[in-house]
C-alpha positions in Angstrom: -6.4 22.3 -10.6 -9.1 20.6 -8.6 -8.8 20.2 -4.8 -7.7 16.7 -4.0 -10.2 14.4 -2.3 -9.1 13.8 1.2 -9.6 10.2 2.2 -8.9 8.2 5.4 -9.0 4.4 5.4 -9.7 2.4 8.6 -8.4 -1.1 8.1 -8.4 -4.0 10.5 -4.8 -4.8 10.1 -1.6 -2.9 9.4 -2.4 0.1 7.2 1.2 0.8 6.2 4.1 -1.0 4.6 5.3 -2.9 7.6 6.5 0.1 9.8 4.6 2.2 12.3 3.8 5.5 10.7 4.7 8.7 12.6 2.5 11.2 10.8 0.1 13.2 13.0 -3.6 12.5 12.4 -5.0 13.9 9.2 -1.7 14.6 7.6 -0.9 13.3 4.1 0.6 9.8 3.9 3.3 9.5 1.2 2.6 6.9 -1.4 5.6 4.8 -0.4 4.0 4.4 3.1 0.5 3.6 2.0 -0.7 0.1 2.5 -2.5 -2.2 0.0 -6.0 -1.3 1.1 -5.3 2.5 0.9 -4.0 2.0 -2.7 -6.9 -0.2 -3.6 -9.3 2.5 -2.3 -7.6 5.0 -4.5 -7.9 2.7 -7.4 -11.6 2.2 -6.8 -12.3 5.9 -6.4 -10.3 7.1 -9.4 -12.7 5.8 -12.1 -15.7 7.1 -10.2 -14.2 10.6 -10.2 -12.9 10.5 -13.8 -15.7 9.2 -16.0 -14.6 5.5 -15.8 -11.0 6.1 -16.7 -8.9 3.4 -15.0 -6.2 4.2 -12.4 -2.7 4.0 -13.8 0.6 3.2 -12.1 2.0 6.4 -13.5 0.0 8.1 -10.8 2.5 6.8 -8.3 4.8 9.7 -9.3 2.0 12.0 -10.5 -1.3 12.9 -8.8 -4.5 11.0 -9.0 -6.5 13.7 -7.2 -6.9 11.5 -4.1 -4.9 12.4 -0.9 -4.7 9.6 1.7 -4.6 11.1 5.2 -3.4 9.5 8.4 -6.3 8.2 10.5 -7.3 9.9 13.8 -6.3 8.4 17.1 -8.6 7.7 20.1 -8.1 10.1 23.0 -7.0 7.3 25.3 -3.6 6.4 26.7 -4.0 2.9 25.3 -4.8 2.7 21.6 -6.9 -0.3 20.9 -6.3 -2.3 17.8 -8.3 -1.1 14.8 -10.1 -4.4 14.6 -11.5 -3.7 18.1 -12.4 -0.1 17.2 -14.3 -1.2 14.0 -16.5 -3.6 16.0 -17.3 -1.0 18.7 -19.8 1.7 17.7 -18.7 3.9 20.6 -15.0 3.8 19.7 -15.7 4.0 16.0 -18.0 6.9 16.5 -15.2 8.9 18.2 -13.0 8.4 15.1 -15.8 9.2 12.6 -16.7 12.3 14.6 -13.1 13.5 14.6 -12.8 13.0 10.8 -16.2 14.1 9.6 -18.0 15.9 12.5 -15.4 17.9 14.4 -16.3 19.6 17.7 -17.4 23.2 17.7 -18.6 23.0 14.1 -15.2 23.5 12.5 -14.3 22.3 9.0 -14.0 18.6 8.6 -10.4 17.5 8.1 -11.5 14.6 5.8 -13.9 14.4 2.9 -14.4 10.6 2.9 -13.7 8.1 5.6 -13.7 4.4 4.5 -14.0 1.4 6.8 -12.7 -1.9 5.7 -13.0 -5.4 7.2 -12.6 -8.9 5.7 -15.9 -10.7 5.1 -15.3 -13.2 7.8 -16.9 -14.2 11.1 -16.1 -10.9 12.7 -17.8 -8.9 10.0 -21.3 -8.9 11.5 -20.2 -6.8 14.5 -18.5 -4.3 12.2 -21.5 -4.0 10.0 -23.7 -3.3 13.0 -21.2 -0.7 14.4 -20.9 1.1 11.1 -24.7 1.2 10.7 -25.1 2.6 14.2 -22.5 5.3 13.7 -23.8 6.4 10.3 -27.4 6.5 11.6 -26.5 8.4 14.8 -24.1 10.9 13.2 -25.8 11.2 9.8 -22.6 10.2 8.0 -22.0 8.0 5.0 -19.0 5.8 5.9 -18.8 2.9 3.4 -17.7 -0.5 4.6 -15.6 -2.4 2.1 -15.5 -6.2 2.7 -13.1 -8.3 0.6 -14.2 -11.9 0.5 -12.8 -13.9 2.1 -9.9 -11.4 2.7 -7.9 -8.7 1.0 -5.6 -11.3 -0.7 -8.6 -12.3 -2.9 -8.2 -8.8 -4.5 -4.4 -9.1 -4.9 -3.7 -12.7 -5.9 -3.3 -12.7 -9.7 -0.6 -14.3 -11.8 0.6 -11.2 -13.7 0.5 -8.9 -10.6 2.7 -11.3 -8.7 5.2 -11.4 -11.6 5.3 -7.6 -11.8 5.5 -7.0 -8.1 8.2 -9.7 -7.5 10.2 -9.1 -10.6 9.4 -12.5 -12.1 9.5 -13.4 -15.8 6.2 -13.4 -17.8 4.3 -16.7 -17.3 6.7 -17.9 -14.6 4.0 -17.9 -11.9 1.1 -20.3 -12.1 -2.5 -19.1 -12.2 -4.3 -19.1 -8.8 -6.8 -21.9 -8.1 -10.1 -20.1 -7.9 -11.7 -22.6 -5.4 -8.6 -22.4 -3.2 -8.6 -18.6 -3.4 -12.3 -18.5 -2.4 -11.6 -20.8 0.6 -8.4 -19.1 1.9 -7.0 -16.4 -0.2 -4.0 -15.8 2.0 -3.0 -19.4 1.8 -3.4 -19.5 -1.9 -1.2 -16.4 -2.3 1.4 -18.0 -0.1 1.3 -21.2 -2.2 2.0 -19.2 -5.4 4.8 -17.2 -3.7 6.4 -20.4 -2.4 6.8 -21.6 -5.9 9.8 -19.2 -6.3 10.7 -18.5 -2.7 8.7 -15.3 -2.2 6.9 -14.3 0.9 4.0 -12.1 2.0 4.7 -8.8 3.8 3.0 -5.5 4.0 5.3 -3.8 1.5 4.8 -6.5 -1.1 1.1 -6.5 -0.7 1.1 -2.8 -1.4 3.2 -3.5 -4.6 0.6 -6.1 -5.6 -2.1 -3.5 -5.2 -0.2 -1.2 -7.5 0.6 -3.8 -10.2 -2.7 -5.7 -10.5 -4.7 -4.7 -13.7 -8.2 -3.4 -13.6 -9.3 -6.5 -15.5 -7.8 -8.8 -12.9 -9.4 -6.9 -10.1 -12.8 -7.4 -11.8 -12.2 -11.1 -12.6 -14.0 -12.8 -9.8 -17.5 -11.5 -8.9 -17.5 -13.2 -5.5 -14.5 -11.2 -4.1 -16.6 -8.1 -3.3 -14.5 -5.7 -5.4 -17.4 -4.7 -7.6 -19.6 -4.1 -4.5 -16.8 -2.0 -3.0 -16.8 0.2 -6.0 -20.6 0.5 -5.8 -20.4 1.4 -2.1 -17.8 4.1 -2.8 -20.0 5.5 -5.6 -22.8 5.9 -3.2 -20.5 7.6 -0.7 -19.3 10.0 -3.3 -22.8 10.8 -4.4 -23.7 11.6 -0.7 -20.6 13.8 -0.5 -21.6 15.7 -3.7 -25.1 16.3 -2.3 -23.7 17.5 0.9 -21.5 20.0 -0.9 -24.6 21.5 -2.5 -26.3 22.2 0.8 -26.6 25.9 1.7 
């Protein structure tokens, strides 16, 4: 059996299913506590690691060869919000070093660290911070940017029906123009048609239920670019493993 790929995801919002996680840094996060972005990162990585084979919901109870680990914490009494950390190369560098470049030359607790941030007005600062950190530390942290936000990756008719237990064809198709303007508002509109609501747990369910075809449906969302960025990061990891 191959050793699982150890992955930590840094997201700008809640990274769990609506409750604060209590796992120590770098310990495995159970699937039922993983947030939507963590599940989507697993889904993007799996085909890259398995000859294009798509991720399957059966992996919820089985193994997909990807182990999500709890992110590190900054060594400060006050923990800043992750959105603040992502935009600050000094703070971000501390987390990246802890995950990929531990002190005293010990083994890295993480194979791949992934940064994520919506493609909004705050993205430029995060792009700069990730670039500075990767350049200064010699790391390959990919930055995934759903456009305009993560709901553009999740809002599909059939995924909503499956996640919320609705009958087939009981939810309308999303309006692509509305989704492109404000994906969260469009998801809320569709959910309001049957009294549903957005929360971290249900967004994680949408991430599990959405088909590979629906994830690929709209080129503008950034999903395909995310897969390409993860492919580059995996290639860099493979090259690093070959170093003497």
